[in-house]
C-alpha positions as CSV (number, residue, x, y, z in Angstrom):
1,M,12.3,63.5,-86.2
2,H,15.5,62.9,-86.0
3,G,15.4,64.3,-82.5
4,V,12.6,62.0,-81.7
5,A,14.4,59.1,-82.6
6,G,17.9,60.0,-80.4
7,L,15.2,60.4,-77.2
8,L,13.8,57.3,-77.9
9,V,16.6,55.6,-78.5
10,G,18.6,57.5,-75.2
11,A,15.7,56.5,-73.1
12,I,16.5,53.0,-74.2
13,V,20.3,52.8,-73.9
14,G,19.1,54.5,-70.6
15,V,17.1,51.9,-68.8
16,T,18.3,49.1,-70.5
17,G,22.5,49.5,-71.0
18,V,22.4,48.1,-75.0
19,G,24.6,50.1,-77.2
20,G,23.3,52.9,-79.0
21,G,24.5,52.0,-81.9
22,A,22.3,48.3,-81.7
23,L,19.6,50.5,-82.3
24,M,20.0,53.6,-83.9
25,T,22.1,52.9,-87.1
26,P,19.1,50.5,-88.2
27,I,16.9,53.2,-87.5
28,L,18.5,55.6,-89.4
29,V,19.1,52.7,-92.5
30,M,15.4,51.5,-92.4
31,L,13.1,54.6,-91.1
32,F,14.6,57.4,-92.4
33,G,16.6,56.4,-95.7
34,I,20.2,57.3,-94.7
35,A,22.9,55.7,-96.4
36,P,24.3,53.2,-94.0
37,T,27.9,54.2,-94.3
38,T,26.5,57.9,-93.1
39,A,24.6,56.4,-90.5
40,V,27.5,53.5,-89.3
41,G,29.4,57.0,-89.4
42,T,27.5,59.9,-87.7
43,D,26.0,57.5,-85.0
44,L,30.1,56.4,-84.1
45,L,30.7,60.0,-83.4
46,Y,27.4,61.1,-82.0
47,A,28.1,57.8,-79.5
48,S,31.5,59.0,-79.0
49,I,30.4,62.3,-77.6
50,T,27.1,60.4,-75.2
51,K,29.5,58.2,-73.7
52,M,31.7,60.3,-72.6
53,F,29.3,61.7,-69.6
54,G,28.7,58.0,-68.3
55,T,32.5,57.2,-68.8
56,A,33.1,60.5,-66.2
57,V,30.3,59.0,-63.6
58,H,32.0,55.7,-63.3
59,H,35.7,57.0,-62.9
60,R,34.3,59.4,-60.7
61,A,32.5,56.8,-59.0
62,G,36.0,54.1,-59.3
63,T,34.1,51.7,-61.4
64,V,36.2,51.1,-64.2
65,D,38.8,49.0,-64.5
66,W,41.6,50.7,-66.7
67,Q,44.1,48.0,-66.8
68,I,40.9,46.2,-68.9
69,V,40.3,48.6,-70.7
70,R,44.2,49.3,-71.8
71,R,44.2,45.9,-73.0
72,L,40.9,45.9,-75.2
73,A,42.2,49.3,-76.4
74,L,45.5,47.4,-77.6
75,G,43.5,45.4,-79.9
76,S,40.6,47.5,-80.8
77,L,42.5,50.7,-81.6
78,P,44.9,49.0,-84.2
79,A,41.6,46.8,-85.8
80,A,39.9,50.0,-86.2
81,A,42.5,51.9,-87.8
82,L,43.0,49.3,-90.2
83,T,39.4,48.5,-90.9
84,L,39.1,52.4,-91.5
85,A,42.2,52.0,-94.1
86,W,40.7,49.2,-95.8
87,M,37.0,50.9,-96.6
88,H,39.2,54.0,-97.6
89,F,41.5,51.7,-100.2
90,S,38.6,49.9,-101.5
91,H,35.8,52.1,-101.9
92,V,33.4,50.0,-99.6
93,G,31.5,53.7,-98.4
94,Q,30.3,53.7,-102.1
95,V,28.2,50.8,-101.7
96,R,24.9,51.5,-100.0
97,G,23.8,48.1,-100.3
98,G,26.5,46.0,-100.1
99,V,28.9,44.8,-98.0
100,I,28.3,47.5,-94.9
101,T,24.3,46.3,-94.7
102,F,24.9,42.8,-94.9
103,T,27.3,42.8,-91.8
104,L,25.6,45.1,-89.9
105,G,22.9,42.4,-89.7
106,V,25.0,39.8,-89.2
107,A,26.5,42.5,-85.8
108,L,22.7,42.9,-84.7
109,V,22.8,39.0,-84.8
110,V,25.6,38.6,-82.6
111,T,24.4,41.2,-80.3
112,A,20.7,40.5,-79.6
113,L,22.4,36.9,-78.6
114,G,24.6,38.3,-76.5
115,I,22.3,39.8,-75.0
116,L,19.7,36.9,-74.5
117,F,22.6,35.0,-73.3
118,K,24.7,37.2,-71.5
119,E,23.6,35.1,-68.0
120,Q,24.8,31.9,-69.6
121,I,27.8,33.1,-70.7
122,H,28.7,34.4,-67.7
123,S,28.3,30.9,-66.1
124,L,30.6,29.7,-68.3
125,G,33.3,31.7,-67.9
126,T,33.0,31.2,-64.0
127,R,33.3,27.5,-64.4
128,F,36.0,27.7,-66.5
129,R,37.4,30.7,-64.0
130,L,36.8,28.6,-61.1
131,G,38.1,25.4,-62.5
132,D,41.0,25.9,-64.1
133,S,42.3,29.2,-62.2
134,A,46.2,29.0,-63.0
135,R,45.0,28.3,-67.5
136,F,42.7,30.9,-67.5
137,K,44.2,33.9,-66.1
138,A,47.3,33.1,-67.6
139,M,45.1,34.0,-71.0
140,Q,43.0,36.1,-70.0
141,P,45.4,39.0,-71.6
142,A,45.8,37.7,-74.8
143,M,41.8,37.0,-74.6
144,T,40.9,40.8,-74.0
145,V,43.6,41.7,-76.7
146,A,41.8,39.6,-79.1
147,C,38.5,40.3,-78.2
148,G,39.5,43.8,-78.7
149,V,40.5,43.3,-82.2
150,L,36.8,41.8,-83.1
151,L,35.0,45.0,-81.5
152,G,37.7,47.2,-83.2
153,A,37.0,45.7,-86.4
154,M,33.2,44.9,-85.9
155,V,32.3,48.5,-84.5
156,T,34.1,50.5,-87.1
157,L,32.2,48.7,-90.0
158,T,28.4,49.1,-88.4
159,S,28.6,50.7,-85.1
160,V,27.1,47.9,-83.7
161,G,29.0,45.9,-80.7
162,A,31.0,48.0,-78.3
163,G,27.9,47.5,-75.8
164,A,26.0,44.4,-75.6
165,L,29.1,42.6,-77.5
166,G,31.6,43.6,-75.3
167,T,29.6,43.5,-71.7
168,A,28.8,39.8,-73.4
169,M,33.2,39.2,-73.7
170,L,33.8,41.1,-70.6
171,V,31.3,38.7,-68.3
172,Y,33.1,35.6,-69.8
173,L,36.5,36.9,-69.4
174,Y,36.9,38.4,-65.7
175,P,33.5,36.5,-64.4
176,L,34.9,37.0,-60.8
177,R,36.4,40.5,-61.2
178,L,33.6,42.5,-62.6
179,S,31.0,43.3,-60.3
180,A,27.8,44.7,-62.3
181,G,29.3,48.7,-61.6
182,K,32.5,47.8,-62.9
183,L,31.4,45.8,-66.3
184,V,29.0,48.7,-67.4
185,G,32.5,51.4,-66.3
186,T,34.5,49.6,-67.7
187,D,32.5,48.4,-71.1
188,L,31.6,52.7,-71.3
189,A,35.4,53.4,-71.2
190,H,37.1,51.6,-73.3
191,A,33.9,52.5,-76.0
192,I,34.7,56.3,-75.9
193,P,38.3,55.7,-77.4
194,L,37.2,52.9,-80.5
195,T,33.9,55.4,-81.1
196,L,35.5,58.1,-81.3
197,V,38.7,56.8,-83.7
198,A,36.4,55.0,-85.7
199,G,34.5,58.3,-86.2
200,M,37.1,60.4,-86.9
201,G,38.0,58.2,-89.3
202,H,34.5,57.8,-91.0
203,L,34.6,61.7,-90.5
204,A,37.8,61.4,-92.8
205,L,36.1,59.3,-95.0
206,G,32.9,61.6,-95.6
207,N,30.8,59.5,-93.7
208,V,29.5,61.8,-90.9
209,D,26.3,64.0,-90.9
210,P,26.8,66.9,-88.8
211,V,23.8,67.8,-89.0
212,L,22.4,65.1,-88.2
213,M,24.7,64.5,-85.4
214,L,23.4,67.1,-83.6
215,N,20.1,66.3,-83.9
216,L,20.1,62.7,-82.4
217,L,22.5,64.5,-80.0
218,A,19.6,66.9,-78.9
219,G,16.6,63.6,-78.0
220,S,19.6,61.1,-76.7
221,I,21.0,63.3,-74.0
222,P,17.2,63.9,-71.8
223,G,16.3,60.6,-72.7
224,V,19.9,58.6,-71.6
225,L,19.3,61.4,-68.2
226,A,14.9,60.2,-68.4
227,G,15.8,56.3,-69.1
228,S,18.5,56.0,-66.2
229,W,16.0,57.3,-63.8
230,I,13.0,54.7,-65.1
231,S,15.5,51.9,-64.7
232,T,16.2,52.1,-60.7
233,R,12.2,51.9,-60.6
234,A,11.0,49.5,-63.3
235,P,12.5,45.6,-64.1
236,V,14.6,45.9,-67.1
237,G,14.9,42.3,-68.1
238,P,11.9,42.1,-70.2
239,L,12.8,45.0,-71.5
240,R,16.3,43.8,-72.7
241,T,14.6,40.4,-73.5
242,A,11.9,42.2,-75.9
243,I,14.9,44.3,-77.1
244,A,16.9,41.4,-78.4
245,V,14.0,39.6,-80.2
246,V,13.6,43.0,-81.7
247,L,17.1,42.9,-83.0
248,L,16.3,39.4,-84.4
249,F,13.7,40.8,-86.3
250,V,15.6,43.8,-87.9
251,A,18.7,41.6,-88.4
252,W,16.6,39.8,-91.0
253,K,15.2,42.3,-92.5
254,M,18.9,44.2,-93.1
255,V,20.0,41.0,-94.5
256,A,17.3,40.3,-96.5
257,R,17.7,43.7,-98.5
């Protein structure tokens, strides 16, 4: 059944580009009864492996802006390390239904809003960029690092945010610089070191189930390939909206647990 979940999530990610963590972690927690910390840790390590294949393709196509990746990583990697240290010393990993579950619900709400209002966020960034170009460009590096800090903490704690939320941040900060292809490639490239550092940290904390991860990988790789094929032949917008609505419902269930 875990392989089937990997196949389903992989297909949806391939079609819509929505981050797998926003879908996989709630499935593992709510449908399979996996402890939240184990679900987060396993999903992070599994995501770091699957994202490597996509990034390799984008790198060969020249659709990765490595300067932006470095700016994001400058904030996200230290934030991930500090979050892991906090989890270790506060023993938050031993709490099954506490802070992790609640934070996951909040992260799902933010992710869903990022999906629903992506175009409006892009328009807002474009107006700011064109209206006060010098000030906006001067603020870009520091704002990108700050966004990296937020992503690093959120992704490490919940495994959610590297995809949809990261994309929403980038369409605001770089509305003219990043084409659709570069947006996906840059966000994907940054997600690899972030999910790898966070995933290895969770592995050290004992929050990764290797057998579960292998089952997820067995389903997700063909799922991503199938989803990518479908995405070139089907309208993606309505499905992304439907996923956002589902995420809001799941978030409510998670917070109410």
